[in-house]
KOLGU-4560 file (N, C-alpha, C; in nm, 3 decimals, padded with zeros to 5 digits):
<recs>
<n_xx: -01.034 n_yy: -04.600 n_zz: 03.516 ca_xx: -01.072 ca_yy: -04.772 ca_zz: 03.466 c_xx: -00.988 c_yy: -04.835 c_zz: 03.467 mol: A seq: 1 type: PRO>
<n_xx: -01.045 n_yy: -04.954 n_zz: 03.449 ca_xx: -00.928 ca_yy: -05.109 ca_zz: 03.463 c_xx: -00.903 c_yy: -05.090 c_zz: 03.302 mol: A seq: 2 type: LYS>
<n_xx: -00.988 n_yy: -05.055 n_zz: 03.208 ca_xx: -00.970 ca_yy: -05.076 ca_zz: 03.072 c_xx: -01.002 c_yy: -04.931 c_zz: 03.006 mol: A seq: 3 type: VAL>
<n_xx: -00.896 n_yy: -04.870 n_zz: 02.933 ca_xx: -00.915 ca_yy: -04.748 ca_zz: 02.881 c_xx: -00.909 c_yy: -04.618 c_zz: 02.921 mol: A seq: 4 type: GLY>
<n_xx: -00.953 n_yy: -04.496 n_zz: 02.914 ca_xx: -00.959 ca_yy: -04.396 ca_zz: 02.993 c_xx: -01.051 c_yy: -04.285 c_zz: 02.980 mol: A seq: 5 type: CYS>
<n_xx: -01.058 n_yy: -04.193 n_zz: 03.106 ca_xx: -01.171 ca_yy: -04.115 ca_zz: 03.061 c_xx: -01.104 c_yy: -03.993 c_zz: 03.018 mol: A seq: 6 type: TYR>
<n_xx: -01.174 n_yy: -03.919 n_zz: 02.936 ca_xx: -01.163 ca_yy: -03.771 ca_zz: 02.928 c_xx: -01.241 c_yy: -03.677 c_zz: 02.976 mol: A seq: 7 type: ILE>
<n_xx: -01.253 n_yy: -03.591 n_zz: 02.992 ca_xx: -01.309 ca_yy: -03.482 ca_zz: 03.078 c_xx: -01.286 c_yy: -03.333 c_zz: 03.069 mol: A seq: 8 type: HIS>
<n_xx: -01.343 n_yy: -03.220 n_zz: 03.070 ca_xx: -01.338 ca_yy: -03.133 ca_zz: 03.031 c_xx: -01.310 c_yy: -03.015 c_zz: 02.910 mol: A seq: 9 type: GLY>
<n_xx: -01.372 n_yy: -03.139 n_zz: 02.816 ca_xx: -01.404 ca_yy: -03.088 ca_zz: 02.665 c_xx: -01.516 c_yy: -02.971 c_zz: 02.663 mol: A seq: 10 type: LEU>
<n_xx: -01.524 n_yy: -02.915 n_zz: 02.551 ca_xx: -01.609 ca_yy: -02.811 ca_zz: 02.519 c_xx: -01.676 c_yy: -02.871 c_zz: 02.394 mol: A seq: 11 type: PHE>
<n_xx: -01.810 n_yy: -02.893 n_zz: 02.322 ca_xx: -01.866 ca_yy: -02.877 ca_zz: 02.260 c_xx: -01.886 c_yy: -02.759 c_zz: 02.171 mol: A seq: 12 type: LEU>
<n_xx: -01.877 n_yy: -02.749 n_zz: 02.031 ca_xx: -01.886 ca_yy: -02.635 ca_zz: 01.964 c_xx: -02.005 c_yy: -02.693 c_zz: 01.836 mol: A seq: 13 type: GLU>
<n_xx: -02.132 n_yy: -02.575 n_zz: 01.815 ca_xx: -02.224 ca_yy: -02.656 ca_zz: 01.723 c_xx: -02.354 c_yy: -02.756 c_zz: 01.773 mol: A seq: 14 type: GLY>
<n_xx: -02.285 n_yy: -02.786 n_zz: 01.902 ca_xx: -02.383 ca_yy: -02.869 ca_zz: 01.971 c_xx: -02.421 c_yy: -02.872 c_zz: 02.092 mol: A seq: 15 type: ALA>
<n_xx: -02.471 n_yy: -02.938 n_zz: 02.170 ca_xx: -02.454 ca_yy: -02.966 ca_zz: 02.311 c_xx: -02.513 c_yy: -03.115 c_zz: 02.329 mol: A seq: 16 type: ARG>
<n_xx: -02.435 n_yy: -03.163 n_zz: 02.459 ca_xx: -02.465 ca_yy: -03.301 ca_zz: 02.477 c_xx: -02.588 c_yy: -03.300 c_zz: 02.588 mol: A seq: 17 type: TRP>
<n_xx: -02.693 n_yy: -03.374 n_zz: 02.513 ca_xx: -02.846 ca_yy: -03.402 ca_zz: 02.581 c_xx: -02.776 c_yy: -03.555 c_zz: 02.714 mol: A seq: 18 type: ASP>
<n_xx: -02.766 n_yy: -03.496 n_zz: 02.812 ca_xx: -02.743 ca_yy: -03.613 ca_zz: 02.939 c_xx: -02.889 c_yy: -03.735 c_zz: 02.922 mol: A seq: 19 type: GLY>
<n_xx: -02.996 n_yy: -03.640 n_zz: 02.949 ca_xx: -03.100 ca_yy: -03.719 ca_zz: 02.980 c_xx: -03.166 c_yy: -03.824 c_zz: 02.836 mol: A seq: 20 type: ALA>
<n_xx: -03.115 n_yy: -03.785 n_zz: 02.702 ca_xx: -03.137 ca_yy: -03.872 ca_zz: 02.611 c_xx: -02.988 c_yy: -03.963 c_zz: 02.541 mol: A seq: 21 type: ALA>
<n_xx: -02.880 n_yy: -03.896 n_zz: 02.628 ca_xx: -02.756 ca_yy: -03.962 ca_zz: 02.564 c_xx: -02.680 c_yy: -03.966 c_zz: 02.461 mol: A seq: 22 type: GLY>
<n_xx: -02.714 n_yy: -03.863 n_zz: 02.402 ca_xx: -02.696 ca_yy: -03.810 ca_zz: 02.248 c_xx: -02.675 c_yy: -03.684 c_zz: 02.195 mol: A seq: 23 type: GLN>
<n_xx: -02.606 n_yy: -03.645 n_zz: 02.123 ca_xx: -02.609 ca_yy: -03.480 ca_zz: 02.060 c_xx: -02.692 c_yy: -03.451 c_zz: 02.055 mol: A seq: 24 type: LEU>
<n_xx: -02.730 n_yy: -03.305 n_zz: 02.115 ca_xx: -02.875 ca_yy: -03.215 ca_zz: 02.054 c_xx: -02.825 c_yy: -03.096 c_zz: 01.995 mol: A seq: 25 type: ALA>
<n_xx: -02.935 n_yy: -03.048 n_zz: 01.958 ca_xx: -02.905 ca_yy: -02.908 ca_zz: 01.910 c_xx: -02.839 c_yy: -02.811 c_zz: 02.038 mol: A seq: 26 type: GLU>
<n_xx: -02.796 n_yy: -02.687 n_zz: 01.979 ca_xx: -02.718 ca_yy: -02.608 ca_zz: 02.062 c_xx: -02.853 c_yy: -02.490 c_zz: 02.084 mol: A seq: 27 type: SER>
<n_xx: -02.845 n_yy: -02.455 n_zz: 02.249 ca_xx: -02.951 ca_yy: -02.367 ca_zz: 02.276 c_xx: -02.902 c_yy: -02.222 c_zz: 02.244 mol: A seq: 28 type: ARG>
<n_xx: -03.040 n_yy: -02.127 n_zz: 02.194 ca_xx: -02.997 ca_yy: -01.987 ca_zz: 02.195 c_xx: -02.917 c_yy: -01.922 c_zz: 02.264 mol: A seq: 29 type: PRO>
<n_xx: -02.819 n_yy: -01.851 n_zz: 02.174 ca_xx: -02.710 ca_yy: -01.773 ca_zz: 02.222 c_xx: -02.611 c_yy: -01.906 c_zz: 02.325 mol: A seq: 30 type: LYS>
<n_xx: -02.575 n_yy: -02.008 n_zz: 02.285 ca_xx: -02.532 ca_yy: -02.054 ca_zz: 02.364 c_xx: -02.402 c_yy: -02.164 c_zz: 02.264 mol: A seq: 31 type: GLU>
<n_xx: -02.312 n_yy: -02.063 n_zz: 02.258 ca_xx: -02.198 ca_yy: -02.111 ca_zz: 02.153 c_xx: -02.108 c_yy: -02.225 c_zz: 02.205 mol: A seq: 32 type: LEU>
<n_xx: -02.091 n_yy: -02.250 n_zz: 02.334 ca_xx: -02.014 ca_yy: -02.348 ca_zz: 02.389 c_xx: -02.074 c_yy: -02.414 c_zz: 02.549 mol: A seq: 33 type: TYR>
<n_xx: -02.031 n_yy: -02.550 n_zz: 02.511 ca_xx: -02.138 ca_yy: -02.610 ca_zz: 02.618 c_xx: -02.007 c_yy: -02.707 c_zz: 02.669 mol: A seq: 34 type: THR>
<n_xx: -02.035 n_yy: -02.737 n_zz: 02.783 ca_xx: -01.942 ca_yy: -02.849 ca_zz: 02.856 c_xx: -01.973 c_yy: -03.007 c_zz: 02.784 mol: A seq: 35 type: GLU>
<n_xx: -01.890 n_yy: -03.088 n_zz: 02.767 ca_xx: -01.923 ca_yy: -03.212 ca_zz: 02.752 c_xx: -01.910 c_yy: -03.330 c_zz: 02.835 mol: A seq: 36 type: MET>
<n_xx: -01.977 n_yy: -03.404 n_zz: 02.851 ca_xx: -01.978 ca_yy: -03.499 ca_zz: 02.939 c_xx: -01.888 c_yy: -03.608 c_zz: 02.923 mol: A seq: 37 type: ALA>
<n_xx: -01.826 n_yy: -03.637 n_zz: 03.041 ca_xx: -01.692 ca_yy: -03.775 ca_zz: 03.047 c_xx: -01.716 c_yy: -03.847 c_zz: 02.947 mol: A seq: 38 type: VAL>
<n_xx: -01.589 n_yy: -03.840 n_zz: 02.879 ca_xx: -01.591 ca_yy: -03.992 ca_zz: 02.769 c_xx: -01.508 c_yy: -04.083 c_zz: 02.812 mol: A seq: 39 type: ILE>
<n_xx: -01.568 n_yy: -04.186 n_zz: 02.800 ca_xx: -01.467 ca_yy: -04.300 ca_zz: 02.783 c_xx: -01.404 c_yy: -04.368 c_zz: 02.675 mol: A seq: 40 type: TRP>
<n_xx: -01.271 n_yy: -04.365 n_zz: 02.642 ca_xx: -01.244 ca_yy: -04.463 ca_zz: 02.566 c_xx: -01.196 c_yy: -04.583 c_zz: 02.580 mol: A seq: 41 type: LEU>
<n_xx: -01.232 n_yy: -04.683 n_zz: 02.522 ca_xx: -01.200 ca_yy: -04.843 ca_zz: 02.520 c_xx: -01.110 c_yy: -04.857 c_zz: 02.390 mol: A seq: 42 type: VAL>
<n_xx: -00.988 n_yy: -04.900 n_zz: 02.437 ca_xx: -00.922 ca_yy: -04.942 ca_zz: 02.261 c_xx: -00.967 c_yy: -05.102 c_zz: 02.235 mol: A seq: 43 type: PRO>
<n_xx: -01.007 n_yy: -05.094 n_zz: 02.130 ca_xx: -01.085 ca_yy: -05.219 ca_zz: 02.020 c_xx: -01.013 c_yy: -05.261 c_zz: 01.920 mol: A seq: 44 type: VAL>
<n_xx: -00.943 n_yy: -05.362 n_zz: 01.926 ca_xx: -00.828 ca_yy: -05.413 ca_zz: 01.811 c_xx: -00.960 c_yy: -05.449 c_zz: 01.681 mol: A seq: 45 type: ALA>
<n_xx: -00.932 n_yy: -05.362 n_zz: 01.553 ca_xx: -01.016 ca_yy: -05.387 ca_zz: 01.398 c_xx: -01.136 c_yy: -05.383 c_zz: 01.424 mol: A seq: 46 type: ASN>
<n_xx: -01.174 n_yy: -05.246 n_zz: 01.520 ca_xx: -01.312 ca_yy: -05.231 ca_zz: 01.515 c_xx: -01.342 c_yy: -05.149 c_zz: 01.407 mol: A seq: 47 type: ARG>
<n_xx: -01.454 n_yy: -05.209 n_zz: 01.372 ca_xx: -01.526 ca_yy: -05.134 ca_zz: 01.224 c_xx: -01.648 c_yy: -05.035 c_zz: 01.298 mol: A seq: 48 type: LYS>
<n_xx: -01.626 n_yy: -04.885 n_zz: 01.261 ca_xx: -01.730 ca_yy: -04.775 ca_zz: 01.329 c_xx: -01.870 c_yy: -04.832 c_zz: 01.271 mol: A seq: 49 type: PRO>
<n_xx: -01.958 n_yy: -04.799 n_zz: 01.336 ca_xx: -02.126 ca_yy: -04.809 ca_zz: 01.309 c_xx: -02.174 c_yy: -04.720 c_zz: 01.199 mol: A seq: 50 type: PRO>
<n_xx: -02.259 n_yy: -04.775 n_zz: 01.129 ca_xx: -02.319 ca_yy: -04.753 ca_zz: 00.989 c_xx: -02.380 c_yy: -04.593 c_zz: 00.998 mol: A seq: 51 type: GLU>
<n_xx: -02.415 n_yy: -04.606 n_zz: 01.131 ca_xx: -02.557 ca_yy: -04.478 ca_zz: 01.142 c_xx: -02.579 c_yy: -04.488 c_zz: 01.339 mol: A seq: 52 type: SER>
<n_xx: -02.623 n_yy: -04.388 n_zz: 01.379 ca_xx: -02.642 ca_yy: -04.360 ca_zz: 01.529 c_xx: -02.514 c_yy: -04.303 c_zz: 01.567 mol: A seq: 53 type: GLY>
<n_xx: -02.417 n_yy: -04.256 n_zz: 01.494 ca_xx: -02.283 ca_yy: -04.194 ca_zz: 01.564 c_xx: -02.259 c_yy: -04.062 c_zz: 01.493 mol: A seq: 54 type: SER>
<n_xx: -02.150 n_yy: -03.959 n_zz: 01.538 ca_xx: -02.097 ca_yy: -03.879 ca_zz: 01.495 c_xx: -01.989 c_yy: -03.898 c_zz: 01.513 mol: A seq: 55 type: TYR>
<n_xx: -01.883 n_yy: -03.891 n_zz: 01.418 ca_xx: -01.715 ca_yy: -03.899 ca_zz: 01.398 c_xx: -01.701 c_yy: -03.760 c_zz: 01.403 mol: A seq: 56 type: LEU>
<n_xx: -01.691 n_yy: -03.704 n_zz: 01.539 ca_xx: -01.682 ca_yy: -03.571 ca_zz: 01.615 c_xx: -01.524 c_yy: -03.538 c_zz: 01.629 mol: A seq: 57 type: CYS>
<n_xx: -01.432 n_yy: -03.464 n_zz: 01.573 ca_xx: -01.294 ca_yy: -03.449 ca_zz: 01.587 c_xx: -01.275 c_yy: -03.332 c_zz: 01.713 mol: A seq: 58 type: PRO>
<n_xx: -01.170 n_yy: -03.358 n_zz: 01.766 ca_xx: -01.129 ca_yy: -03.289 ca_zz: 01.871 c_xx: -00.997 c_yy: -03.221 c_zz: 01.841 mol: A seq: 59 type: ILE>
<n_xx: -01.043 n_yy: -03.063 n_zz: 01.874 ca_xx: -00.918 ca_yy: -02.983 ca_zz: 01.857 c_xx: -00.845 c_yy: -02.920 c_zz: 02.010 mol: A seq: 60 type: TYR>
<n_xx: -00.720 n_yy: -02.885 n_zz: 01.967 ca_xx: -00.705 ca_yy: -02.830 ca_zz: 02.075 c_xx: -00.714 c_yy: -02.701 c_zz: 02.130 mol: A seq: 61 type: LYS>
<n_xx: -00.757 n_yy: -02.602 n_zz: 02.028 ca_xx: -00.798 ca_yy: -02.470 ca_zz: 02.057 c_xx: -00.879 c_yy: -02.452 c_zz: 01.922 mol: A seq: 62 type: THR>
<n_xx: -00.959 n_yy: -02.316 n_zz: 01.968 ca_xx: -01.100 ca_yy: -02.303 ca_zz: 01.840 c_xx: -01.041 c_yy: -02.292 c_zz: 01.726 mol: A seq: 63 type: LEU>
<n_xx: -00.928 n_yy: -02.272 n_zz: 01.659 ca_xx: -00.865 ca_yy: -02.235 ca_zz: 01.581 c_xx: -00.837 c_yy: -02.374 c_zz: 01.524 mol: A seq: 64 type: THR>
<n_xx: -00.914 n_yy: -02.356 n_zz: 01.387 ca_xx: -00.896 ca_yy: -02.498 ca_zz: 01.325 c_xx: -00.816 c_yy: -02.446 c_zz: 01.181 mol: A seq: 65 type: ARG>
<n_xx: -00.720 n_yy: -02.373 n_zz: 01.195 ca_xx: -00.637 ca_yy: -02.350 ca_zz: 01.053 c_xx: -00.532 c_yy: -02.409 c_zz: 01.068 mol: A seq: 66 type: ALA>
<n_xx: -00.432 n_yy: -02.438 n_zz: 00.946 ca_xx: -00.323 ca_yy: -02.469 ca_zz: 00.920 c_xx: -00.323 c_yy: -02.631 c_zz: 00.886 mol: A seq: 67 type: GLY>
<n_xx: -00.253 n_yy: -02.653 n_zz: 00.794 ca_xx: -00.279 ca_yy: -02.803 ca_zz: 00.786 c_xx: -00.182 c_yy: -02.843 c_zz: 00.751 mol: A seq: 68 type: THR>
<n_xx: -00.172 n_yy: -03.011 n_zz: 00.824 ca_xx: -00.022 ca_yy: -03.089 ca_zz: 00.794 c_xx: -00.057 c_yy: -03.130 c_zz: 00.623 mol: A seq: 69 type: LEU>
<n_xx: 00.059 n_yy: -03.119 n_zz: 00.587 ca_xx: 00.046 ca_yy: -03.190 ca_zz: 00.434 c_xx: 00.096 c_yy: -03.365 c_zz: 00.426 mol: A seq: 70 type: SER>
<n_xx: 00.129 n_yy: -03.441 n_zz: 00.571 ca_xx: 00.139 ca_yy: -03.584 ca_zz: 00.543 c_xx: -00.009 c_yy: -03.618 c_zz: 00.576 mol: A seq: 71 type: THR>
<n_xx: -00.147 n_yy: -03.538 n_zz: 00.651 ca_xx: -00.255 ca_yy: -03.588 ca_zz: 00.669 c_xx: -00.374 c_yy: -03.515 c_zz: 00.646 mol: A seq: 72 type: THR>
<n_xx: -00.335 n_yy: -03.375 n_zz: 00.641 ca_xx: -00.450 ca_yy: -03.279 ca_zz: 00.564 c_xx: -00.488 c_yy: -03.241 c_zz: 00.686 mol: A seq: 73 type: GLY>
<n_xx: -00.487 n_yy: -03.289 n_zz: 00.793 ca_xx: -00.583 ca_yy: -03.215 ca_zz: 00.911 c_xx: -00.486 c_yy: -03.112 c_zz: 00.949 mol: A seq: 74 type: HIS>
<n_xx: -00.584 n_yy: -03.030 n_zz: 01.016 ca_xx: -00.541 ca_yy: -02.929 ca_zz: 01.122 c_xx: -00.442 c_yy: -02.936 c_zz: 01.210 mol: A seq: 75 type: SER>
<n_xx: -00.327 n_yy: -02.869 n_zz: 01.221 ca_xx: -00.225 ca_yy: -02.868 ca_zz: 01.353 c_xx: -00.292 c_yy: -02.872 c_zz: 01.478 mol: A seq: 76 type: THR>
<n_xx: -00.416 n_yy: -02.846 n_zz: 01.467 ca_xx: -00.475 ca_yy: -02.836 ca_zz: 01.614 c_xx: -00.565 c_yy: -02.943 c_zz: 01.590 mol: A seq: 77 type: ASN>
<n_xx: -00.588 n_yy: -03.051 n_zz: 01.530 ca_xx: -00.651 ca_yy: -03.160 ca_zz: 01.548 c_xx: -00.574 c_yy: -03.270 c_zz: 01.637 mol: A seq: 78 type: TYR>
<n_xx: -00.639 n_yy: -03.335 n_zz: 01.713 ca_xx: -00.620 ca_yy: -03.412 ca_zz: 01.835 c_xx: -00.660 c_yy: -03.559 c_zz: 01.782 mol: A seq: 79 type: VAL>
<n_xx: -00.745 n_yy: -03.569 n_zz: 01.748 ca_xx: -00.807 ca_yy: -03.737 ca_zz: 01.749 c_xx: -01.019 c_yy: -03.701 c_zz: 01.719 mol: A seq: 80 type: ILE>
<n_xx: -01.061 n_yy: -03.822 n_zz: 01.671 ca_xx: -01.218 ca_yy: -03.815 ca_zz: 01.628 c_xx: -01.270 c_yy: -03.898 c_zz: 01.722 mol: A seq: 81 type: ALA>
<n_xx: -01.398 n_yy: -03.886 n_zz: 01.808 ca_xx: -01.452 ca_yy: -03.973 ca_zz: 01.854 c_xx: -01.594 c_yy: -03.967 c_zz: 01.818 mol: A seq: 82 type: VAL>
<n_xx: -01.660 n_yy: -04.100 n_zz: 01.861 ca_xx: -01.787 ca_yy: -04.119 ca_zz: 01.791 c_xx: -01.857 c_yy: -04.072 c_zz: 01.931 mol: A seq: 83 type: GLU>
<n_xx: -01.996 n_yy: -04.000 n_zz: 01.879 ca_xx: -02.062 ca_yy: -03.955 ca_zz: 01.968 c_xx: -02.191 c_yy: -04.014 c_zz: 01.904 mol: A seq: 84 type: ILE>
<n_xx: -02.321 n_yy: -04.052 n_zz: 02.015 ca_xx: -02.427 ca_yy: -04.106 ca_zz: 01.953 c_xx: -02.521 c_yy: -03.990 c_zz: 01.959 mol: A seq: 85 type: PRO>
<n_xx: -02.578 n_yy: -04.002 n_zz: 01.862 ca_xx: -02.682 ca_yy: -03.925 ca_zz: 01.785 c_xx: -02.794 c_yy: -03.962 c_zz: 01.705 mol: A seq: 86 type: THR>
<n_xx: -02.923 n_yy: -03.907 n_zz: 01.711 ca_xx: -03.032 ca_yy: -03.979 ca_zz: 01.618 c_xx: -03.026 c_yy: -03.914 c_zz: 01.490 mol: A seq: 87 type: ASP>
<n_xx: -02.930 n_yy: -03.816 n_zz: 01.398 ca_xx: -02.967 ca_yy: -03.708 ca_zz: 01.322 c_xx: -02.840 c_yy: -03.797 c_zz: 01.249 mol: A seq: 88 type: LYS>
<n_xx: -02.863 n_yy: -03.786 n_zz: 01.092 ca_xx: -02.711 ca_yy: -03.797 ca_zz: 01.039 c_xx: -02.589 c_yy: -03.728 c_zz: 01.015 mol: A seq: 89 type: PRO>
<n_xx: -02.513 n_yy: -03.806 n_zz: 01.020 ca_xx: -02.370 ca_yy: -03.719 ca_zz: 01.025 c_xx: -02.353 c_yy: -03.599 c_zz: 01.000 mol: A seq: 90 type: GLU>
<n_xx: -02.390 n_yy: -03.583 n_zz: 00.831 ca_xx: -02.434 ca_yy: -03.432 ca_zz: 00.751 c_xx: -02.484 c_yy: -03.358 c_zz: 00.835 mol: A seq: 91 type: LYS>
<n_xx: -02.574 n_yy: -03.353 n_zz: 00.915 ca_xx: -02.638 ca_yy: -03.276 ca_zz: 00.997 c_xx: -02.539 c_yy: -03.186 c_zz: 01.106 mol: A seq: 92 type: HIS>
<n_xx: -02.462 n_yy: -03.265 n_zz: 01.166 ca_xx: -02.342 ca_yy: -03.234 ca_zz: 01.254 c_xx: -02.232 c_yy: -03.125 c_zz: 01.195 mol: A seq: 93 type: TRP>
<n_xx: -02.190 n_yy: -03.183 n_zz: 01.053 ca_xx: -02.062 ca_yy: -03.112 ca_zz: 00.987 c_xx: -02.136 c_yy: -02.990 c_zz: 00.926 mol: A seq: 94 type: ILE>
<n_xx: -02.233 n_yy: -02.997 n_zz: 00.874 ca_xx: -02.299 ca_yy: -02.863 ca_zz: 00.849 c_xx: -02.296 c_yy: -02.771 c_zz: 00.974 mol: A seq: 95 type: LYS>
<n_xx: -02.302 n_yy: -02.794 n_zz: 01.096 ca_xx: -02.308 ca_yy: -02.713 ca_zz: 01.219 c_xx: -02.147 c_yy: -02.682 c_zz: 01.220 mol: A seq: 96 type: ARG>
<n_xx: -02.052 n_yy: -02.745 n_zz: 01.227 ca_xx: -01.899 ca_yy: -02.727 ca_zz: 01.249 c_xx: -01.920 c_yy: -02.799 c_zz: 01.369 mol: A seq: 97 type: GLY>
<n_xx: -01.995 n_yy: -02.876 n_zz: 01.402 ca_xx: -01.979 ca_yy: -02.950 ca_zz: 01.558 c_xx: -01.830 c_yy: -03.024 c_zz: 01.558 mol: A seq: 98 type: THR>
<n_xx: -01.771 n_yy: -02.964 n_zz: 01.677 ca_xx: -01.657 ca_yy: -03.038 ca_zz: 01.713 c_xx: -01.623 c_yy: -03.041 c_zz: 01.879 mol: A seq: 99 type: ALA>
<n_xx: -01.555 n_yy: -03.072 n_zz: 01.965 ca_xx: -01.483 ca_yy: -03.119 ca_zz: 02.047 c_xx: -01.359 c_yy: -02.960 c_zz: 02.083 mol: A seq: 100 type: LEU>
<n_xx: -01.373 n_yy: -02.940 n_zz: 02.174 ca_xx: -01.255 ca_yy: -02.835 ca_zz: 02.213 c_xx: -01.199 c_yy: -02.866 c_zz: 02.331 mol: A seq: 101 type: ILE>
<n_xx: -01.055 n_yy: -02.900 n_zz: 02.314 ca_xx: -00.987 ca_yy: -02.877 ca_zz: 02.453 c_xx: -00.964 c_yy: -02.722 c_zz: 02.558 mol: A seq: 102 type: CYS>
<n_xx: -00.977 n_yy: -02.668 n_zz: 02.466 ca_xx: -00.959 ca_yy: -02.530 ca_zz: 02.542 c_xx: -01.010 c_yy: -02.399 c_zz: 02.512 mol: A seq: 103 type: ALA>
<n_xx: -01.081 n_yy: -02.305 n_zz: 02.565 ca_xx: -01.130 ca_yy: -02.195 ca_zz: 02.480 c_xx: -01.024 c_yy: -02.116 c_zz: 02.493 mol: A seq: 104 type: LEU>
<n_xx: -01.088 n_yy: -01.990 n_zz: 02.389 ca_xx: -00.967 ca_yy: -01.902 ca_zz: 02.382 c_xx: -00.958 c_yy: -01.784 c_zz: 02.505 mol: A seq: 105 type: ASP>
<n_xx: -01.089 n_yy: -01.807 n_zz: 02.625 ca_xx: -01.085 ca_yy: -01.675 ca_zz: 02.698 c_xx: -01.109 c_yy: -01.742 c_zz: 02.845 mol: A seq: 106 type: PHE>
</recs>
């Protein structure tokens, strides 16, 4: 795009993307990982995150979330967090351990 960048090839753990509704949805039975839709990142200076209607979803390089950086407290596998639309409270997805993964282990 002329502004920002597209991210594709990510996998959702603990949820799935509902393309029809345009938001996060519960995982289907026996479905551990699902493909995430293309994400368009657009930089905005001094943007304030919305109060509700989105989940600040972490992105990890691999499924392993162990190892902590002493400077930030994040996993050494942590990349960035992105806002994903949802109609549920953020704590709902946190309890499920919902995250985006760059590469599955298999």
